[in-house]
C-alpha positions as CSV (number, residue, x, y, z in Angstrom):
1,M,9.2,5.6,-19.5
2,L,8.1,7.6,-16.5
3,A,9.9,10.6,-15.2
4,L,12.4,10.1,-12.4
5,M,11.7,13.3,-10.6
6,L,8.7,15.5,-10.3
7,L,8.3,18.5,-8.0
8,S,4.5,19.1,-8.2
9,Q,2.7,17.4,-5.3
10,P,-1.1,17.9,-5.7
11,V,-3.3,17.0,-2.7
12,H,-4.8,14.0,-4.5
13,A,-2.1,12.4,-6.7
14,Y,-3.1,8.8,-5.8
15,E,-4.7,6.5,-8.2
16,V,-7.1,3.7,-7.6
17,M,-8.3,0.9,-9.8
18,E,-11.8,0.5,-11.0
19,K,-14.0,-1.8,-13.0
20,D,-15.5,-0.5,-16.3
21,S,-18.6,0.0,-14.3
22,G,-16.8,2.5,-12.1
23,A,-16.8,0.2,-9.0
24,A,-13.7,0.5,-6.9
25,M,-11.6,-2.7,-6.7
26,R,-10.6,-3.5,-3.1
27,W,-10.7,-6.2,-0.4
28,P,-14.3,-6.7,0.9
29,S,-13.1,-7.7,4.3
30,F,-10.1,-8.2,6.6
31,P,-7.8,-9.8,7.6
32,V,-6.2,-10.8,4.4
33,N,-3.9,-13.8,5.1
34,W,-0.6,-14.3,3.4
35,A,2.6,-16.4,3.7
36,V,6.2,-16.0,2.4
37,N,8.8,-18.1,0.8
38,A,12.0,-16.1,1.3
39,N,14.3,-18.8,0.1
40,N,16.8,-17.3,-2.5
41,E,20.2,-18.0,-4.0
42,G,21.3,-14.4,-3.6
43,S,22.7,-12.3,-0.7
44,L,19.4,-12.1,1.2
45,D,19.1,-14.0,4.4
46,P,15.8,-15.8,4.3
47,N,14.8,-15.2,7.9
48,T,15.7,-11.5,7.8
49,A,14.0,-11.1,4.4
50,A,10.8,-12.6,5.7
51,V,10.8,-10.0,8.6
52,V,11.4,-7.3,6.1
53,V,8.3,-8.4,4.0
54,Q,6.2,-8.3,7.1
55,R,7.4,-4.7,7.9
56,A,6.5,-3.6,4.4
57,A,2.9,-5.0,4.9
58,Q,2.5,-3.5,8.3
59,A,3.3,0.0,6.9
60,W,-0.3,-0.1,5.4
61,E,-2.1,-1.0,8.6
62,V,-3.0,2.6,9.3
63,D,-5.2,3.6,12.2
64,G,-8.6,4.6,11.0
65,T,-8.8,2.1,8.2
66,A,-9.8,-1.6,8.3
67,V,-6.6,-2.8,6.7
68,K,-5.1,-5.9,8.4
69,L,-2.6,-8.0,6.4
70,S,-2.1,-11.1,8.5
71,Y,1.2,-13.0,8.2
72,T,0.5,-16.7,8.6
73,G,4.2,-18.1,8.3
74,T,6.2,-19.7,5.6
75,T,5.2,-21.5,2.5
76,D,6.7,-23.5,-0.3
77,A,4.8,-21.5,-3.0
78,Q,7.0,-20.5,-5.9
79,T,4.5,-19.5,-8.6
80,S,1.6,-17.0,-9.0
81,G,-2.0,-18.2,-9.5
82,H,-5.3,-18.0,-8.0
83,D,-4.8,-21.2,-5.9
84,G,-6.1,-20.1,-2.5
85,Q,-2.6,-19.3,-1.2
86,A,-1.5,-15.6,-1.2
87,A,2.3,-15.6,-1.1
88,V,5.3,-13.5,-1.4
89,Y,8.2,-15.4,-3.0
90,F,11.6,-15.0,-4.6
91,V,12.5,-16.1,-8.1
92,D,16.2,-17.0,-8.7
93,Q,15.8,-18.9,-12.0
94,D,13.4,-18.9,-15.0
95,W,11.8,-15.5,-14.2
96,P,8.8,-15.6,-16.4
97,W,8.4,-11.8,-17.0
98,D,10.7,-9.2,-18.5
99,E,14.1,-9.1,-16.8
100,S,13.8,-5.4,-16.1
101,L,11.0,-6.1,-13.6
102,L,12.0,-5.9,-10.0
103,A,8.7,-7.5,-8.8
104,M,5.4,-8.6,-10.1
105,T,2.2,-8.2,-8.1
106,S,-0.7,-10.4,-9.3
107,S,-4.1,-9.7,-7.7
108,Y,-7.3,-11.6,-8.5
109,S,-10.8,-10.2,-8.4
110,D,-14.4,-11.4,-9.0
111,A,-16.9,-9.8,-11.2
112,S,-17.9,-7.2,-8.6
113,G,-14.3,-6.0,-8.2
114,A,-13.7,-7.6,-4.8
115,F,-10.3,-9.0,-4.5
116,V,-10.1,-12.8,-3.8
117,G,-6.3,-13.3,-3.9
118,F,-2.9,-12.1,-4.7
119,D,0.8,-13.1,-5.1
120,I,4.0,-11.0,-5.2
121,A,7.1,-12.4,-7.0
122,V,10.5,-10.7,-6.4
123,N,13.1,-10.9,-9.1
124,T,16.3,-12.1,-7.5
125,Q,17.5,-13.5,-10.8
126,D,18.2,-10.2,-12.5
127,H,18.6,-7.7,-9.7
128,E,20.9,-7.3,-6.7
129,W,18.9,-6.7,-3.4
130,A,19.8,-5.3,0.0
131,L,18.1,-5.0,3.4
132,D,20.0,-2.0,4.6
133,G,19.7,0.7,1.9
134,N,23.0,-0.2,0.2
135,A,23.5,2.6,-2.4
136,D,24.3,0.1,-5.2
137,R,21.4,-2.3,-4.7
138,I,17.6,-2.3,-4.6
139,D,16.2,-2.0,-1.1
140,L,13.7,-4.8,-0.5
141,Q,11.6,-3.1,2.0
142,N,11.4,0.1,-0.2
143,T,10.2,-2.0,-3.1
144,L,7.8,-4.3,-1.3
145,T,6.0,-1.5,0.6
146,H,5.3,-0.1,-2.9
147,E,4.1,-3.6,-4.0
148,W,1.7,-3.9,-1.0
149,G,0.0,-0.7,-2.1
150,H,-0.8,-2.5,-5.4
151,V,-2.1,-5.4,-3.5
152,L,-4.6,-3.0,-1.7
153,G,-5.8,-1.5,-4.9
154,L,-3.6,1.6,-5.4
155,G,-2.0,2.5,-8.7
156,H,0.9,4.9,-9.2
157,S,1.0,8.4,-7.7
158,E,2.3,10.1,-10.8
159,N,2.9,13.6,-9.4
160,D,4.1,13.0,-5.9
161,A,7.8,12.1,-6.0
162,M,7.8,11.3,-2.2
163,A,4.8,8.9,-2.2
164,T,5.5,5.2,-1.7
165,M,3.2,4.7,-4.8
166,H,5.3,7.1,-7.0
167,A,6.3,5.4,-10.2
168,S,10.1,5.7,-9.9
169,A,12.9,4.9,-7.5
170,S,16.7,4.6,-7.5
171,P,19.1,2.0,-5.9
172,G,19.7,2.7,-2.3
173,E,16.3,4.6,-1.9
174,V,14.5,3.9,1.4
175,H,11.9,6.7,1.7
176,K,9.2,4.5,0.2
177,R,9.4,2.3,3.3
178,D,7.2,5.0,5.1
179,L,3.8,6.2,3.7
180,S,3.4,9.8,2.6
181,Q,0.2,11.7,3.1
182,D,-0.8,10.9,-0.5
183,D,-0.5,7.2,0.2
184,V,-2.6,7.5,3.3
185,D,-5.2,9.6,1.5
186,G,-5.5,6.8,-1.1
187,L,-5.8,4.2,1.6
188,F,-8.6,6.1,3.4
189,H,-10.4,6.5,0.1
190,L,-10.6,2.8,-0.3
191,Y,-10.8,1.5,3.3
192,A,-12.0,4.2,5.8
193,G,-15.6,3.8,7.2
194,D,-17.9,1.3,5.6
195,S,-16.0,0.9,2.3
196,E,-15.9,-2.5,0.8
197,I,-10.9,-3.8,-3.2
198,P,-7.0,-6.7,-9.0
199,K,-4.0,-8.1,-11.1
200,V,-1.3,-5.5,-10.8
201,G,2.1,-5.9,-12.2
202,C,4.9,-3.5,-11.3
203,Q,7.9,-3.4,-13.4
204,T,11.1,-1.3,-13.5
205,V,13.1,0.0,-16.4
206,S,16.6,1.3,-16.1
207,T,16.7,5.1,-16.7
208,S,20.5,5.3,-15.8
209,P,23.0,3.2,-13.9
210,K,21.6,5.0,-10.7
211,A,17.8,4.9,-11.5
212,L,15.0,2.5,-12.0
213,A,11.5,3.5,-13.0
214,W,8.4,1.6,-12.0
215,L,5.8,1.1,-14.7
216,G,2.4,-0.2,-13.7
217,V,0.8,-2.9,-15.9
218,L,-2.8,-3.6,-15.1
219,A,-4.5,-6.9,-15.8
220,T,-7.1,-9.0,-14.3
221,I,-7.6,-12.8,-14.0
222,L,-11.4,-12.7,-14.3
223,L,-12.2,-9.4,-16.0
224,I,-10.3,-6.6,-17.7
225,N,-10.0,-3.7,-15.2
226,R,-9.6,0.0,-15.7
227,R,-7.4,2.4,-13.7
228,R,-8.5,5.9,-13.1
229,A,-6.6,8.8,-11.5
230,R,-8.3,10.5,-8.6
231,S,-7.8,14.3,-8.7
């Protein structure tokens, strides 16, 4: 279980994912196209939820980087897999992973470490969600901005409590909607200049009735990948 609060904030707390060879894992080119299936049986209005997912992606389109995450519209996709369709979708029944997980990000890479696809599944079966920072529910934009960081190749910022990629959150939290300097530093490390970017699962474990901790689970579809902290 990861700590809920940390005060130390080093300049380079971000983590990036690398192959065993040391090659960074990232998208080789942009735009990266994706779609959303926001249908759910919970309290989230699908149309509004789809807009929130787009806002979370747009947070990472930072000036000075090549990042462009292009929304192509809606999809009927309801499962993860390297099928040529990058999708964000909501799971109301038969969630295939641990019930403590808020969301699962699956990214797929080739042997060189270049991403070739991804999916983000949101667990609406086991968790209550909100779009407005409701203190008793998980904020969708807060969570998905974090997940999009995984899509781009960032791991958890262990020592920066205010970073979007920090490994913990609480119900009602919204500050992860906006990138911290640490998040921007990690993004620039991967995508500024002539840089060329895996499967990342993000889970949550209840630390108290008011807190959920994100735990990163790294896996690859084609190869086993290694995370390394940048310091």
